N, C-alpha and C positions, 0 to 999 in steps of 0.2 A: 376434569382441563381438558378444552377443546383443542385441537391440533391445527396451528395455524399453518398457511402456504408459503413457504417462502420462494422467491425467485434467486438463484446463484448465477451470476453473470461471469462469462470466461472468456476476455478477447483475448486472440490467437495471431501471431504472425509467425510464420515458419519452423512451429515449436512441433510438427509431426514425430519426432523422435522424442518426445516425452507426453503429449496429450492423451495419448493412449491411457498411459499411468494416471494421469492426472484425473479423468474422465470417470475409469472405473474406480476409482477413491470415493468419487461424489456418486457411483449410481449404486455401489454397495452401503450406504446408509442405514441405519437401526430405524428409521424414520421415513416414511414415504410420500409425505405431502408437502413436497418443491418440486420446482419445476427447476432447470438448467439449461441458460443459451448461452451458446456456444457463437461469439459474433467473429465471424475469420474477416481480418483488416488486409484482405487483399493478400494471401499464401501464394506462393508459387511452387512447394514443395509438395502438392499431390494433399493438404492437409484438406479441401475442402471435398476432394472425391474420397477421401474414410470416412468424414462425417456421414454421407449420404451413405454410405453401409450400415449405418448405425442404427439401430431396430429399438428403441426404446421410450414410452409413451412420455417419460419424463423430460425429454431432449426436444428441445428445438434449435434449432442451425440458421443463421443469418448471413449473408454473403456483403460486405462492400469493399469498395475500394480502398486503398491501403492510407489511411487519414491518423494514423497513430492509437494506443491506448484506451487516452483519455475520450476520444471520440465511439471509438468501440464501445465501452463504456457505456458510455451515453446512450447509443446505438440499442447496445440491451436493456437499458434500466425504462428507453422509452415504449418496449415491449413487453415489460414485464407486468405479471396478474397477480403476484405474493404480494402479502400485506407487508413486509420488509424485501427488500434488495439486500445481496449479498455479491460481493467479488473476490475471486480467485486467480492466480494469474495460471497461466495453462501449464506453467513446469510443475508446481505445487502440488499439495495433497490434503484432504480432510482426511480426520480421524473416522471411523465409523459412528461415533456416536455425537457428531458436530450439531447437525439439526435439531437430535433429540435435546442436548443442551440447552440450546440455543429455545425452543419452544418451552423447556422449564424456565429459563431462567428469564423469560420474556412475561409470564404469567406471575414470577417472586417479583420484578420490579416493576408492575401494573403496565407493562407494553410501553417501557421509552421510546423517543423519536431516534435515538442513537447509541449502539450501544457496542461493545467489542470482545471476542472470546481470546483466549490468549493459545498461543502457539511456542513452537518452537524452528527454530534452524537448525537443519539436519543435512548429512552428508548424503550424496545419492543413496550410500547403501541404509538410510535411515538412523542413522547413530547422531544423535543429539550432540549438538555442539552449544547450541547459545539457548534459555529457557526465555520468552515475552510473555509471560501469567501471573507477574503481579499488579501489572497498570492500578493505579488508584481513580476511581471514581469522582465525578465532581467537573470542575469547567473546563478540564482538559490543558491545565496547567504542561503538563510534560509533552507539549507539542511546539512550545516554544522553543524547547531543547533538542528539538529533529521529531523524526516521527517514528516511534516506535509501533504505531497500528500499521506501517506498512500499507498494503491491499491485502488482505489476508485476517477472513476473520470478522469484518467489519459488517454492521448492519444497520440498517436507513430506512426509514416508513419510505413507501413506493412513491407517497404523495407528493412531498418532498421536489420531485422533479416535476418541470423543469426550471424553477426559481433556484433549486442547486444542485447544480450539474457539474461536470467534470470541464476543467479549463482545457482548451482541444489546442492551444499553441505548440505549434512541433518545441518551441523553444522552452516551452515549461515541459516537456516528455521525461518522466522521471521523477516529477515533482508535482505533478498534477493532484496527487492524492494527496498531499500533506496541506495544500493550498486548500481546496475543499473541505477537510477535514478538522481545518480551524475554524472556517464560516459554519457549519455547524456545531461546533463545540461550542463558539461563543454565543452563538443564540438557546442553544438545548441542554447543552453541559451532555456528557459523555458517563456511558454506566458501563464497569468495566469485569468480568465473568474470570476469576481467576482459572488455572491448570489449563493444560494443554490440548487443545481440538483440532490443529492443523500444522503442517510442517510446510517450512520453506523451503524448500530443496535449493542447497546449495553448491550449484553444478557449475566445470569447467566456464562450459559456454555460456553462464550467467552473466560475467561481467566482461567488460572491456576495458583491456588493460591501458587504453591511452583515451587523455582527457583532454579536451581543450579547454584553456583558461580562459578565450574571450567567450565560449559559447557557456560555462559554469558560472560567470560571474553575469550573463545575461540571463540564465536560469535564474540566479539569485534575487536580480535583483526585480524581474517579471513575480517570481513567487511573493516578493515580500509586498510589494504593490497592488497586485491582484488582491491578496489576504485583507490589506489595510482597507482597500476600496468598500469595503463591506461595514454599514456602519454598525454591527454588533462587535465586530475585533474591533474597531475604534471605540469602542465604550468599553467593552471587555479587558482590551488589554494596548489601552493608548502608553500606560507607562512600563512596556516592556518591549519594546523597540530594541534595546540594546541587547536584553537577552534573545529576540532573533537575530538581531543582526552577527551574534558570536556565533548560533548554531552554522548561519551561514558559512561565513568565514572559516568556521574550522572544518565544513561541509566541503568548501571548496578546497581546502588546503589537504583532507586526507586524499583527497579523488587525485590531485598532483602528485602527492608523495606514492601513490600507488603507480603512476606511471611514469616514474624519475626525475619529474621536476622538484627538485629537491629544493632549489632556492627559491622559488614562488612559493614551494610549498610553506616553507619556512615563513617566508612576508605575511601569508595569506592567516599562519596557526598564530603569529602575534598582534594582527587585526583580531582575531578571535576575543586572545586574551586582552587585548585595552578595552574592548567594548562589555567583556563579563567575567572578571578573572577567576570567578568562582567554574570556569570551565575548564580550567587546566586540572578538575577533579575528574571530570567524565569522561566514560568508557570508552568514546572517540579519539581521547587525549595520547590515552597506550595505546594504538593503532597508528596514530599521527607519528609518535615518536617512532616506533617501531621499524617503520618504513624509510623513517628520515636517518634511523640507525644503519639501517641494511643498504641500506644508497650509498650513505658516507663510507661504507668498509668497501 
């Protein structure tokens, strides 16, 4: 089995407190046929100066003016040399077997265009809180009800760029990955490898606890309209719009509940149920109810 060459793209913005640990996990792989491209998206905390001190032949660094994570990932993708590109946020970590298992999986599945490696959500000590490692292979129907892929463990063939790339609107920031995965999965399907091969680190500075209702609704509208502007999404998911609408209303509800906007959160949760009553059985509903009840006490 010949080793593939992978390109890992890490966008970063003012994450110097996390980036060294992330980069250490990448450069400690049990597999050496890869490059890591770190795109500094206009950091002001000394990130670029620190990156310039790092000496590893697998590391390439790019600096750009701040343009948000979607644009930063596109910058790295345009410069990538690998057969596949993968993505990692600058506060998450890879397990040592990440690229080795990806290489084996590619051979087993005859080099799919789009595939995903399972991961876990962990606290800063590494204690696992949630596993996301049993996603089904197929046409990616699970994306209709959310984005369990996040932006970790995803592999895409390099040549898809620039036809397929991340939406760069700031109004979509935080959901530009879902919109892209929808378009790629609709055309190519997705293979999913079970097992945990990376860690999404859930730390206090990761989440902002106040969300703007208008911004969330603008993001919802842009995500759906952008995804469904693609003809493959239209053909594959034409009759699934209610599920997508339900997902986005529950997404808005959860984030408003997190920021103590209880009445508006309840309004959007009921909208979610109106579009798809089965959404009440999803894990996100438990989170919404938990925060609604907490805010009520």
